[in-house]
C-alpha positions as CSV (number, residue, x, y, z in Angstrom):
1,M,0.0,0.0,0.0
2,R,1.4,3.4,-1.0
3,I,0.1,6.7,0.2
4,K,1.2,10.0,-1.3
5,F,1.1,12.9,1.1
6,N,0.8,16.3,-0.7
7,F,1.9,19.6,0.8
8,T,1.4,23.2,-0.3
9,K,4.1,25.2,-2.0
10,N,6.9,26.6,0.2
11,T,7.1,30.2,1.3
12,T,10.8,30.1,2.2
13,P,13.6,28.4,0.3
14,V,14.2,24.7,1.0
15,N,17.9,23.7,1.3
16,I,18.8,20.8,-0.9
17,N,20.1,19.0,2.2
18,N,16.6,18.8,3.8
19,Q,16.5,15.1,4.8
20,S,17.2,15.7,8.5
21,D,14.3,18.1,8.6
22,V,12.0,15.6,6.9
23,N,13.1,12.8,9.2
24,Y,12.4,15.0,12.2
25,Y,8.9,15.7,10.9
26,I,8.1,12.0,10.4
27,H,9.4,11.1,13.9
28,K,7.2,13.9,15.3
29,C,4.2,12.6,13.5
30,L,4.8,9.1,14.8
31,G,5.1,10.4,18.4
32,D,7.6,10.1,21.2
33,N,8.9,6.6,22.0
34,N,7.2,5.2,18.9
35,P,8.0,1.5,18.2
36,Y,9.2,2.2,14.7
37,H,12.2,4.4,15.6
38,D,15.5,2.6,14.9
39,A,13.7,-0.7,14.5
40,K,14.0,-3.1,11.6
41,N,11.3,-1.6,9.4
42,D,8.8,-3.1,7.0
43,Y,8.1,0.2,5.2
44,S,9.7,2.8,3.0
45,I,9.4,6.6,3.2
46,S,10.6,8.7,0.3
47,N,12.5,11.9,0.4
48,L,10.7,15.2,-0.3
49,Q,9.7,15.3,-3.9
50,G,8.5,18.0,-6.3
51,G,11.1,20.7,-6.0
52,K,13.3,22.3,-8.6
53,L,16.8,23.7,-7.9
54,I,16.9,27.5,-7.9
55,K,19.7,28.4,-10.3
56,G,22.9,29.5,-8.7
57,T,21.9,28.3,-5.2
58,K,21.6,25.2,-3.1
59,N,17.9,25.7,-2.5
60,L,14.8,24.1,-3.9
61,Q,11.5,25.8,-4.9
62,F,8.2,23.8,-4.8
63,D,5.9,25.9,-7.0
64,N,3.4,23.1,-7.3
65,G,3.8,21.9,-3.8
66,G,5.8,18.8,-2.6
67,F,5.0,15.3,-1.6
68,I,6.3,12.4,0.4
69,T,5.3,8.8,-0.3
70,I,4.9,6.2,2.5
71,T,4.6,2.6,1.6
72,S,3.9,-0.5,3.7
73,L,1.9,-3.6,4.0
74,N,1.7,-2.9,7.8
75,T,-1.8,-1.4,8.2
76,I,-1.1,-0.4,11.8
77,F,1.9,1.7,10.8
78,I,-0.1,3.2,7.9
79,N,-2.9,4.2,10.2
80,D,-0.4,5.7,12.7
81,I,1.4,7.8,10.1
82,I,-1.9,9.1,8.5
83,G,-3.2,10.1,11.9
84,G,0.2,11.7,12.8
85,I,0.5,13.8,9.7
86,M,-3.1,15.0,10.0
87,S,-2.4,16.0,13.6
88,N,0.8,17.8,12.6
89,P,0.1,19.5,9.2
90,Q,3.0,22.0,9.4
91,L,6.0,20.4,7.6
92,K,8.5,23.3,7.4
93,W,9.3,26.2,5.0
94,G,5.7,27.2,5.0
95,M,4.6,23.9,3.5
96,V,1.4,22.6,5.0
97,F,-0.3,19.2,4.5
98,K,-2.9,19.4,1.8
99,N,-4.3,15.9,1.0
100,V,-3.5,12.3,0.5
101,E,-3.6,10.1,-2.6
102,F,-3.7,6.3,-2.6
103,I,-1.4,4.9,-5.3
104,N,-1.9,1.4,-6.7
105,E,0.8,-0.3,-8.8
106,N,0.5,-3.8,-10.3
107,F,3.1,-6.6,-10.0
108,I,3.5,-9.7,-12.1
109,N,5.1,-13.1,-12.0
110,G,8.3,-12.7,-14.0
111,W,10.3,-9.5,-14.6
112,N,9.1,-6.4,-12.7
113,H,10.9,-3.2,-13.8
114,F,11.5,-0.6,-11.1
115,A,13.1,2.8,-10.9
116,T,14.2,4.7,-7.9
117,L,12.0,7.6,-6.6
118,S,14.6,8.3,-3.9
119,P,18.2,7.0,-4.2
120,F,19.1,3.8,-2.4
121,I,22.2,3.1,-0.3
122,I,24.0,-0.1,0.6
123,K,27.0,0.0,2.9
124,K,29.9,-2.4,2.4
125,Y,31.6,-3.1,5.7
126,S,35.3,-4.1,6.0
127,D,34.9,-4.2,9.8
128,K,32.3,-3.2,12.4
129,N,33.1,0.5,12.1
130,T,34.5,0.9,8.6
131,Y,32.4,0.9,5.5
132,S,32.1,2.3,2.0
133,F,29.1,2.7,-0.2
134,A,28.2,0.3,-3.0
135,T,27.5,2.2,-6.3
136,I,26.5,1.5,-9.8
137,N,30.2,1.9,-10.7
138,D,31.1,-1.3,-8.9
139,N,31.7,-4.3,-11.1
140,D,29.8,-6.6,-8.8
141,F,26.9,-4.1,-8.2
142,N,24.2,-6.5,-9.5
143,T,25.4,-9.2,-7.0
144,I,25.6,-6.8,-4.1
145,V,22.0,-5.5,-4.7
146,K,20.6,-9.0,-5.2
147,N,22.3,-10.3,-2.0
148,H,21.1,-7.4,0.0
149,I,17.5,-7.8,-1.2
150,V,17.6,-11.5,-0.4
151,N,19.0,-10.9,3.1
152,K,16.5,-8.2,3.9
153,L,13.5,-10.2,2.7
154,T,14.5,-13.3,4.7
155,K,15.0,-11.3,7.9
156,I,11.6,-9.7,7.6
157,Y,9.8,-12.7,6.1
158,P,11.6,-15.8,7.3
159,T,9.4,-18.3,5.4
160,I,9.6,-16.4,2.0
161,K,10.2,-18.5,-1.1
162,L,12.8,-17.0,-3.5
163,D,13.1,-19.7,-6.1
164,N,14.5,-18.4,-9.5
165,F,15.0,-14.9,-8.0
166,D,17.2,-12.6,-10.1
167,V,18.2,-9.0,-10.3
168,Q,19.5,-7.1,-13.3
169,I,20.7,-3.5,-13.4
170,K,21.7,-2.6,-16.9
171,N,23.6,0.5,-18.0
172,H,21.4,3.4,-18.7
173,P,22.2,7.1,-19.4
174,S,19.8,8.2,-16.7
175,H,21.7,6.3,-14.0
176,K,23.6,8.3,-11.5
177,V,25.3,8.3,-8.1
178,S,23.8,10.8,-5.7
179,K,25.4,12.4,-2.6
180,V,22.9,13.0,0.2
181,R,23.9,14.6,3.5
182,V,21.9,13.7,6.6
183,K,23.1,15.8,9.6
184,N,26.8,15.4,9.3
185,V,26.9,12.1,7.5
186,L,27.4,12.0,3.7
187,N,25.5,9.1,2.1
188,I,26.3,8.0,-1.4
189,G,23.2,6.5,-3.1
190,N,22.1,5.2,-6.5
191,Q,19.4,6.3,-8.8
192,C,18.8,3.7,-11.4
193,H,16.5,1.1,-13.0
194,V,16.3,-2.3,-11.3
195,S,14.7,-5.2,-12.9
196,I,13.7,-8.1,-10.6
197,F,12.6,-11.6,-11.7
198,T,10.3,-13.0,-9.1
199,T,6.7,-13.8,-8.1
200,K,4.2,-10.9,-7.9
201,D,3.9,-11.4,-4.2
202,V,7.7,-11.0,-3.6
203,A,7.8,-8.0,-6.0
204,E,5.1,-6.3,-4.0
205,K,7.0,-6.9,-0.8
206,I,10.2,-5.4,-2.2
207,Y,8.2,-2.4,-3.4
208,N,6.8,-1.9,0.1
209,I,10.0,-2.3,2.1
210,G,12.2,-0.5,-0.5
211,L,15.7,-1.1,-1.7
212,G,18.9,-0.9,0.4
213,Q,19.2,0.6,3.9
214,S,17.6,3.5,5.7
215,T,14.4,3.1,3.8
216,G,12.5,4.6,6.7
217,S,14.6,7.8,6.4
218,G,14.2,9.0,2.8
219,F,16.1,6.3,0.9
220,G,15.2,3.4,-1.4
221,T,11.7,4.1,-2.4
222,I,11.0,2.6,-5.8
223,Y,8.2,2.6,-8.4
224,K,7.2,0.6,-11.4
225,T,8.7,2.2,-14.5
226,E,5.4,2.3,-16.4
227,N,3.9,4.5,-13.6
228,R,6.5,7.3,-13.9
229,S,3.8,9.9,-14.8
230,T,1.9,9.1,-11.5
231,Y,4.7,10.9,-9.6
232,K,4.8,13.8,-12.0
233,L,8.3,13.0,-13.1
234,E,7.5,13.7,-16.7
C-alpha cells in the first residue's frame, strides 16, 4: 500500500540537504517513543519530492507543492502515520499538509521493472566501524544488490520463497550516483532502474520495504517504470 502525502508550496527556500528536517517531521508525526524508531522496518518513506533547484543556489523551490510517499503492508503503521500527519500539518518552510492520494501499482510473475524515486544506499563493511558505499560503478553491483534484497527479505519474512529470484541493473544514461547529507553524514546513493525476476507477491513486498538501507529515512523508495507519470516525473 502506498500513500502520497501532498503539501502546499513553500514560502521560504528549502535547502537541498533537507532530509534531516523531513526525518524529524516524520518522527514527530509518529510520536515520542514510537515502536518504529531505529527498529527493523517493513516500510519505506521517500524523500521530499516535487522541488526544482533554484539556479545559482543550493535551494529548492516547490511551486506546485511537494510530496512524500509512505509505503507498507503494515496497516497499523499506515494508520499511525496518517493520523500523525493529519495532527501535525505543518511540515516546514511554510509547507502545509494538503491531502492524501492512494497509489496502486501492479506486479506480475516474472520481470518487474522498477526505478528509484529516492536513491538507495548499501554499505559495504570491511569491519564493524569501517564501510564504503556500493555504487553503480562497482563491477559486482548486481550481485551486491541481489544479495542485499535476499538478506533483507529473509529477515523480515523468514518463510519467504525466493526460487528463481534474479536482479538485473543494466547500463542506462539516466543512472547516476547521488550524494545526500543527513546531519553530518554524507551518504552515497544510487538512482537507477532495477529489474527483478520473481513472483508478484515477492515483487510487492520489495516495493513496500524499499531497496537498500535507511528506507524509513528517505532512501530506497521505488516505483514501477510504467507509472512514472503518477509521480509527475515527466
